[in-house]
C-alpha positions, 0 to 999 in steps of 0.5 A: 499499499502506498504511504503518504509523503511526510508533511511539513509542520513548522515549529510554533512562530514566535514573535519577532523580538521588536514585536515581543518588546513593543507595548500594547496599544493602550500602553502607547496611548491609543487608549479609550480617551483616544478612541472617542477623539478619534471617533469625533475627529473622523466625523468632523474630517470624513475624507482622506487629505492626500486622496483629496489633493489628487482630486479622489473622494476617498473615505478617511479611516486613520488619523495621522500624527503628523510629528509622528509622536502619537497620542502621548507626545507634546501635541497628541490631540492637537488638530493642527498636528493630526490628517485624516488619512485612509488605510492605504495613505497612512500605510505609505506615509508610515513606511516612508517616515518610520521606515519599513521594507528595508528603508531607514527611518526618515529625519524628523523634519521629513515627518511633516509630509 
């Protein structure tokens, strides 16, 4: 009788060292207060500012901190430091400013894009 070939069963995936040491979202300032603020900000700014600049009408789903410091930064809840973005634009901005896919993080003055 034929035998079934061996099946590859990878070991349990452990989080990368950088992910394992990363604090939770609440510990980084994205707590209940931020969630309420996010809902009200998106109600006032429903469109993605980057897509709108290109002539597109796309719903904003994320709030981006222009300075990159997040809600615990000195301007965390300052509307002048925030912009409404769609998920795609937010990911592109985060990759270019915070580093990603082998890129080095941008200099602090480049965060204002």
